[in-house]
A tleap script that builds the chain and sets N, CA, C and O, in Angstrom:
source leaprc.protein.ff14SB
mol = sequence {
  NMET HIE LYS LYS LEU THR LYS SER LYS ASN
  LYS VAL PHE LEU GLY VAL CYS GLY GLY ILE
  ALA ASP TYR LEU GLY MET ASP ALA THR VAL
  ILE ARG LEU ILE ALA ILE VAL LEU ILE ALA
  CYS THR GLY PHE PHE PRO LEU THR ILE ILE
  TYR LEU VAL ALA ALA ALA ILE MET PRO ASP
  TYR HIE GLY PRO ALA HIE ARG ASP ASN THR
  VAL GLU GLY GLU PHE LYS GLU CLYS
}
set mol.1.N position { -63.084 84.035 205.393 }
set mol.1.CA position { -62.253 83.677 204.267 }
set mol.1.C position { -61.094 84.672 204.169 }
set mol.1.O position { -61.315 85.882 204.178 }
set mol.2.N position { -59.885 84.178 204.078 }
set mol.2.CA position { -58.752 85.076 203.963 }
set mol.2.C position { -58.433 85.345 202.497 }
set mol.2.O position { -58.669 84.507 201.627 }
set mol.3.N position { -57.890 86.534 202.247 }
set mol.3.CA position { -57.554 86.914 200.886 }
set mol.3.C position { -56.196 86.334 200.514 }
set mol.3.O position { -55.339 86.118 201.371 }
set mol.4.N position { -56.021 86.090 199.233 }
set mol.4.CA position { -54.763 85.572 198.728 }
set mol.4.C position { -54.201 86.578 197.733 }
set mol.4.O position { -54.929 87.094 196.884 }
set mol.5.N position { -52.912 86.852 197.839 }
set mol.5.CA position { -52.253 87.788 196.935 }
set mol.5.C position { -51.945 87.079 195.625 }
set mol.5.O position { -51.133 86.155 195.587 }
set mol.6.N position { -52.594 87.513 194.557 }
set mol.6.CA position { -52.392 86.935 193.232 }
set mol.6.C position { -52.233 88.054 192.219 }
set mol.6.O position { -52.557 89.207 192.502 }
set mol.7.N position { -51.737 87.715 191.043 }
set mol.7.CA position { -51.702 88.684 189.961 }
set mol.7.C position { -53.130 88.996 189.548 }
set mol.7.O position { -54.023 88.160 189.681 }
set mol.8.N position { -53.334 90.191 189.054 }
set mol.8.CA position { -54.677 90.628 188.684 }
set mol.8.C position { -54.984 90.331 187.220 }
set mol.8.O position { -54.082 90.238 186.387 }
set mol.9.N position { -56.269 90.185 186.926 }
set mol.9.CA position { -56.697 90.122 185.533 }
set mol.9.C position { -56.634 91.510 184.917 }
set mol.9.O position { -56.563 91.648 183.695 }
set mol.10.N position { -56.661 92.544 185.761 }
set mol.10.CA position { -56.574 93.936 185.346 }
set mol.10.C position { -55.089 94.280 185.159 }
set mol.10.O position { -54.501 94.993 185.973 }
set mol.11.N position { -54.494 93.765 184.078 }
set mol.11.CA position { -53.056 93.896 183.865 }
set mol.11.C position { -52.731 95.083 182.980 }
set mol.11.O position { -53.452 95.388 182.029 }
set mol.12.N position { -51.628 95.751 183.312 }
set mol.12.CA position { -51.037 96.723 182.409 }
set mol.12.C position { -49.698 96.176 181.945 }
set mol.12.O position { -49.391 96.198 180.753 }
set mol.13.N position { -48.900 95.684 182.890 }
set mol.13.CA position { -47.627 95.082 182.506 }
set mol.13.C position { -47.622 93.596 182.858 }
set mol.13.O position { -47.715 92.760 181.958 }
set mol.14.N position { -47.520 93.249 184.119 }
set mol.14.CA position { -47.511 91.841 184.510 }
set mol.14.C position { -48.591 91.488 185.540 }
set mol.14.O position { -48.718 90.325 185.922 }
set mol.15.N position { -49.356 92.461 185.985 }
set mol.15.CA position { -50.442 92.207 186.919 }
set mol.15.C position { -50.082 92.313 188.379 }
set mol.15.O position { -50.923 92.049 189.238 }
set mol.16.N position { -48.837 92.698 188.694 }
set mol.16.CA position { -48.395 92.772 190.083 }
set mol.16.C position { -49.091 93.922 190.810 }
set mol.16.O position { -49.659 93.718 191.883 }
set mol.17.N position { -49.054 95.113 190.244 }
set mol.17.CA position { -49.677 96.276 190.899 }
set mol.17.C position { -51.193 96.087 191.024 }
set mol.17.O position { -51.781 96.456 192.040 }
set mol.18.N position { -51.813 95.524 190.014 }
set mol.18.CA position { -53.243 95.250 190.084 }
set mol.18.C position { -53.570 94.234 191.165 }
set mol.18.O position { -54.571 94.369 191.867 }
set mol.19.N position { -52.730 93.219 191.300 }
set mol.19.CA position { -52.922 92.218 192.347 }
set mol.19.C position { -52.757 92.795 193.740 }
set mol.19.O position { -53.516 92.463 194.650 }
set mol.20.N position { -51.765 93.661 193.908 }
set mol.20.CA position { -51.566 94.324 195.203 }
set mol.20.C position { -52.760 95.220 195.515 }
set mol.20.O position { -53.222 95.268 196.655 }
set mol.21.N position { -53.258 95.927 194.509 }
set mol.21.CA position { -54.419 96.797 194.696 }
set mol.21.C position { -55.650 95.979 195.078 }
set mol.21.O position { -56.406 96.384 195.962 }
set mol.22.N position { -55.862 94.835 194.426 }
set mol.22.CA position { -56.992 93.973 194.778 }
set mol.22.C position { -56.865 93.484 196.214 }
set mol.22.O position { -57.848 93.459 196.954 }
set mol.23.N position { -55.673 93.102 196.601 }
set mol.23.CA position { -55.422 92.582 197.949 }
set mol.23.C position { -55.671 93.651 199.015 }
set mol.23.O position { -56.226 93.363 200.075 }
set mol.24.N position { -55.254 94.889 198.724 }
set mol.24.CA position { -55.412 95.981 199.687 }
set mol.24.C position { -56.763 96.682 199.582 }
set mol.24.O position { -57.105 97.497 200.439 }
set mol.25.N position { -57.528 96.374 198.547 }
set mol.25.CA position { -58.829 97.014 198.362 }
set mol.25.C position { -58.706 98.451 197.894 }
set mol.25.O position { -59.539 99.292 198.231 }
set mol.26.N position { -57.666 98.735 197.118 }
set mol.26.CA position { -57.433 100.094 196.627 }
set mol.26.C position { -57.587 100.123 195.109 }
set mol.26.O position { -57.734 99.086 194.462 }
set mol.27.N position { -57.550 101.336 194.560 }
set mol.27.CA position { -57.595 101.508 193.115 }
set mol.27.C position { -56.233 101.140 192.530 }
set mol.27.O position { -55.200 101.553 193.057 }
set mol.28.N position { -56.227 100.379 191.460 }
set mol.28.CA position { -54.977 99.928 190.848 }
set mol.28.C position { -54.144 101.090 190.321 }
set mol.28.O position { -52.915 101.022 190.323 }
set mol.29.N position { -54.798 102.151 189.870 }
set mol.29.CA position { -54.070 103.302 189.350 }
set mol.29.C position { -53.218 103.952 190.430 }
set mol.29.O position { -52.098 104.385 190.157 }
set mol.30.N position { -53.729 104.025 191.641 }
set mol.30.CA position { -52.972 104.609 192.752 }
set mol.30.C position { -51.727 103.772 193.035 }
set mol.30.O position { -50.639 104.320 193.214 }
set mol.31.N position { -51.878 102.462 193.075 }
set mol.31.CA position { -50.736 101.579 193.323 }
set mol.31.C position { -49.720 101.700 192.196 }
set mol.31.O position { -48.516 101.716 192.450 }
set mol.32.N position { -50.185 101.785 190.961 }
set mol.32.CA position { -49.267 101.924 189.827 }
set mol.32.C position { -48.493 103.240 189.895 }
set mol.32.O position { -47.296 103.271 189.610 }
set mol.33.N position { -49.172 104.325 190.271 }
set mol.33.CA position { -48.484 105.612 190.401 }
set mol.33.C position { -47.450 105.574 191.519 }
set mol.33.O position { -46.346 106.096 191.362 }
set mol.34.N position { -47.798 104.961 192.643 }
set mol.34.CA position { -46.843 104.820 193.753 }
set mol.34.C position { -45.637 104.007 193.293 }
set mol.34.O position { -44.499 104.355 193.607 }
set mol.35.N position { -45.876 102.937 192.558 }
set mol.35.CA position { -44.785 102.094 192.071 }
set mol.35.C position { -43.878 102.868 191.123 }
set mol.35.O position { -42.655 102.753 191.208 }
set mol.36.N position { -44.455 103.650 190.230 }
set mol.36.CA position { -43.646 104.437 189.283 }
set mol.36.C position { -42.788 105.448 190.023 }
set mol.36.O position { -41.609 105.611 189.708 }
set mol.37.N position { -43.367 106.126 191.005 }
set mol.37.CA position { -42.602 107.110 191.780 }
set mol.37.C position { -41.473 106.418 192.545 }
set mol.37.O position { -40.344 106.909 192.553 }
set mol.38.N position { -41.763 105.293 193.183 }
set mol.38.CA position { -40.728 104.578 193.930 }
set mol.38.C position { -39.636 104.035 193.019 }
set mol.38.O position { -38.459 104.065 193.380 }
set mol.39.N position { -40.006 103.540 191.848 }
set mol.39.CA position { -39.000 103.047 190.904 }
set mol.39.C position { -38.106 104.203 190.445 }
set mol.39.O position { -36.890 104.038 190.349 }
set mol.40.N position { -38.685 105.356 190.164 }
set mol.40.CA position { -37.893 106.508 189.738 }
set mol.40.C position { -36.994 107.015 190.864 }
set mol.40.O position { -35.863 107.428 190.608 }
set mol.41.N position { -37.480 106.989 192.104 }
set mol.41.CA position { -36.696 107.496 193.238 }
set mol.41.C position { -35.571 106.555 193.660 }
set mol.41.O position { -34.590 107.001 194.254 }
set mol.42.N position { -35.695 105.266 193.364 }
set mol.42.CA position { -34.660 104.325 193.772 }
set mol.42.C position { -33.642 104.082 192.663 }
set mol.42.O position { -32.780 103.213 192.795 }
set mol.43.N position { -33.730 104.828 191.589 }
set mol.43.CA position { -32.763 104.677 190.521 }
set mol.43.C position { -33.063 103.506 189.614 }
set mol.43.O position { -32.152 102.981 188.974 }
set mol.44.N position { -34.296 103.086 189.539 }
set mol.44.CA position { -34.805 102.039 188.644 }
set mol.44.C position { -34.354 100.629 188.998 }
set mol.44.O position { -35.137 99.695 188.824 }
set mol.45.N position { -33.157 100.431 189.476 }
set mol.45.CA position { -32.641 99.077 189.618 }
set mol.45.C position { -33.277 98.265 190.752 }
set mol.45.O position { -33.839 97.208 190.467 }
set mol.46.N position { -33.223 98.693 192.025 }
set mol.46.CA position { -33.688 97.780 193.092 }
set mol.46.C position { -35.173 97.432 193.009 }
set mol.46.O position { -35.540 96.260 193.102 }
set mol.47.N position { -36.019 98.428 192.837 }
set mol.47.CA position { -37.455 98.157 192.835 }
set mol.47.C position { -37.897 97.435 191.562 }
set mol.47.O position { -38.870 96.681 191.585 }
set mol.48.N position { -37.201 97.656 190.474 }
set mol.48.CA position { -37.519 96.932 189.249 }
set mol.48.C position { -37.241 95.443 189.413 }
set mol.48.O position { -38.018 94.608 188.951 }
set mol.49.N position { -36.133 95.112 190.069 }
set mol.49.CA position { -35.806 93.707 190.331 }
set mol.49.C position { -36.853 93.097 191.266 }
set mol.49.O position { -37.284 91.965 191.049 }
set mol.50.N position { -37.264 93.828 192.297 }
set mol.50.CA position { -38.291 93.338 193.225 }
set mol.50.C position { -39.600 93.100 192.482 }
set mol.50.O position { -40.275 92.098 192.722 }
set mol.51.N position { -39.965 94.014 191.582 }
set mol.51.CA position { -41.192 93.873 190.792 }
set mol.51.C position { -41.139 92.614 189.924 }
set mol.51.O position { -42.111 91.861 189.859 }
set mol.52.N position { -40.014 92.389 189.263 }
set mol.52.CA position { -39.883 91.221 188.386 }
set mol.52.C position { -39.891 89.915 189.187 }
set mol.52.O position { -40.440 88.911 188.732 }
set mol.53.N position { -39.285 89.927 190.372 }
set mol.53.CA position { -39.315 88.741 191.238 }
set mol.53.C position { -40.747 88.478 191.699 }
set mol.53.O position { -41.195 87.331 191.716 }
set mol.54.N position { -41.468 89.543 192.074 }
set mol.54.CA position { -42.867 89.388 192.489 }
set mol.54.C position { -43.703 88.827 191.346 }
set mol.54.O position { -44.575 87.986 191.565 }
set mol.55.N position { -43.442 89.289 190.135 }
set mol.55.CA position { -44.181 88.785 188.973 }
set mol.55.C position { -43.891 87.308 188.737 }
set mol.55.O position { -44.755 86.569 188.265 }
set mol.56.N position { -42.688 86.884 189.062 }
set mol.56.CA position { -42.320 85.489 188.851 }
set mol.56.C position { -42.914 84.558 189.907 }
set mol.56.O position { -43.237 83.410 189.602 }
set mol.57.N position { -43.061 85.038 191.150 }
set mol.57.CA position { -43.509 84.142 192.217 }
set mol.57.C position { -44.993 84.262 192.559 }
set mol.57.O position { -45.555 83.354 193.172 }
set mol.58.N position { -45.638 85.368 192.174 }
set mol.58.CA position { -47.068 85.515 192.468 }
set mol.58.C position { -47.882 84.611 191.553 }
set mol.58.O position { -47.643 84.586 190.346 }
set mol.59.N position { -48.843 83.864 192.106 }
set mol.59.CA position { -49.680 83.019 191.242 }
set mol.59.C position { -50.652 83.859 190.423 }
set mol.59.O position { -51.011 84.970 190.814 }
set mol.60.N position { -51.069 83.321 189.290 }
set mol.60.CA position { -52.045 83.995 188.444 }
set mol.60.C position { -53.419 83.960 189.097 }
set mol.60.O position { -53.713 83.087 189.913 }
set mol.61.N position { -54.248 84.916 188.729 }
set mol.61.CA position { -55.625 84.981 189.208 }
set mol.61.C position { -56.441 83.905 188.499 }
set mol.61.O position { -56.395 83.788 187.275 }
set mol.62.N position { -57.188 83.121 189.274 }
set mol.62.CA position { -58.012 82.062 188.683 }
set mol.62.C position { -59.484 82.208 189.032 }
set mol.62.O position { -60.214 81.217 189.042 }
set mol.63.N position { -59.926 83.401 189.313 }
set mol.63.CA position { -61.335 83.634 189.593 }
set mol.63.C position { -61.684 83.432 191.051 }
set mol.63.O position { -60.804 83.178 191.874 }
set mol.64.N position { -62.958 83.542 191.377 }
set mol.64.CA position { -63.398 83.376 192.765 }
set mol.64.C position { -63.038 81.995 193.304 }
set mol.64.O position { -63.022 81.011 192.565 }
set mol.65.N position { -62.755 81.939 194.586 }
set mol.65.CA position { -62.336 80.683 195.215 }
set mol.65.C position { -63.479 79.677 195.284 }
set mol.65.O position { -63.250 78.470 195.208 }
set mol.66.N position { -64.703 80.167 195.428 }
set mol.66.CA position { -65.840 79.264 195.581 }
set mol.66.C position { -66.721 79.329 194.342 }
set mol.66.O position { -67.530 80.246 194.197 }
set mol.67.N position { -66.566 78.380 193.469 }
set mol.67.CA position { -67.415 78.298 192.281 }
set mol.67.C position { -68.470 77.239 192.520 }
set mol.67.O position { -68.188 76.194 193.105 }
set mol.68.N position { -69.672 77.503 192.072 }
set mol.68.CA position { -70.742 76.535 192.276 }
set mol.68.C position { -71.059 75.761 190.994 }
set mol.68.O position { -72.065 75.055 190.936 }
set mol.69.N position { -70.225 75.883 189.986 }
set mol.69.CA position { -70.351 75.153 188.721 }
set mol.69.C position { -71.682 75.387 188.010 }
set mol.69.O position { -72.189 74.490 187.337 }
set mol.70.N position { -72.247 76.569 188.151 }
set mol.70.CA position { -73.460 76.901 187.414 }
set mol.70.C position { -73.083 77.649 186.148 }
set mol.70.O position { -72.068 78.344 186.094 }
set mol.71.N position { -73.910 77.495 185.144 }
set mol.71.CA position { -73.688 78.167 183.876 }
set mol.71.C position { -74.796 79.187 183.708 }
set mol.71.O position { -75.977 78.861 183.824 }
set mol.72.N position { -74.408 80.428 183.434 }
set mol.72.CA position { -75.398 81.468 183.230 }
set mol.72.C position { -75.662 81.632 181.748 }
set mol.72.O position { -74.767 81.436 180.926 }
set mol.73.N position { -76.867 81.983 181.411 }
set mol.73.CA position { -77.191 82.225 180.013 }
set mol.73.C position { -78.617 81.821 179.717 }
set mol.73.O position { -79.375 81.437 180.607 }
set mol.74.N position { -78.961 81.914 178.464 }
set mol.74.CA position { -80.301 81.591 178.036 }
set mol.74.C position { -80.261 80.286 177.251 }
set mol.74.O position { -79.480 80.148 176.309 }
set mol.75.N position { -81.091 79.341 177.632 }
set mol.75.CA position { -81.093 78.033 177.000 }
set mol.75.C position { -82.455 77.772 176.370 }
set mol.75.O position { -83.499 78.091 176.939 }
set mol.76.N position { -82.414 77.188 175.190 }
set mol.76.CA position { -83.645 76.879 174.482 }
set mol.76.C position { -83.696 75.381 174.230 }
set mol.76.O position { -82.684 74.754 173.919 }
set mol.77.N position { -84.892 74.818 174.370 }
set mol.77.CA position { -85.064 73.401 174.077 }
set mol.77.C position { -85.297 73.194 172.585 }
set mol.77.O position { -85.880 74.051 171.921 }
set mol.78.N position { -84.851 72.079 172.066 }
set mol.78.CA position { -85.055 71.757 170.649 }
set mol.78.C position { -86.279 70.921 170.463 }
set mol.78.O position { -86.610 70.552 169.336 }
savepdb mol mol.pdb
quit
């Protein structure tokens, strides 16, 4: 099964850094720190535009790809 790059449910701003972290299998905090450093080093403009474009085109996270339609919980008969 191949991984798909999506926005993360673990959002701080728009979910882009969390989605990249999920895709790469890294901690989201590390990706966010790298993004902040790169945004500051590039003068805010270019990388901020790239981030906003990524937020616009990346699909939202919709859970695991393979759902078996089971419901978990405790059920009582009447």
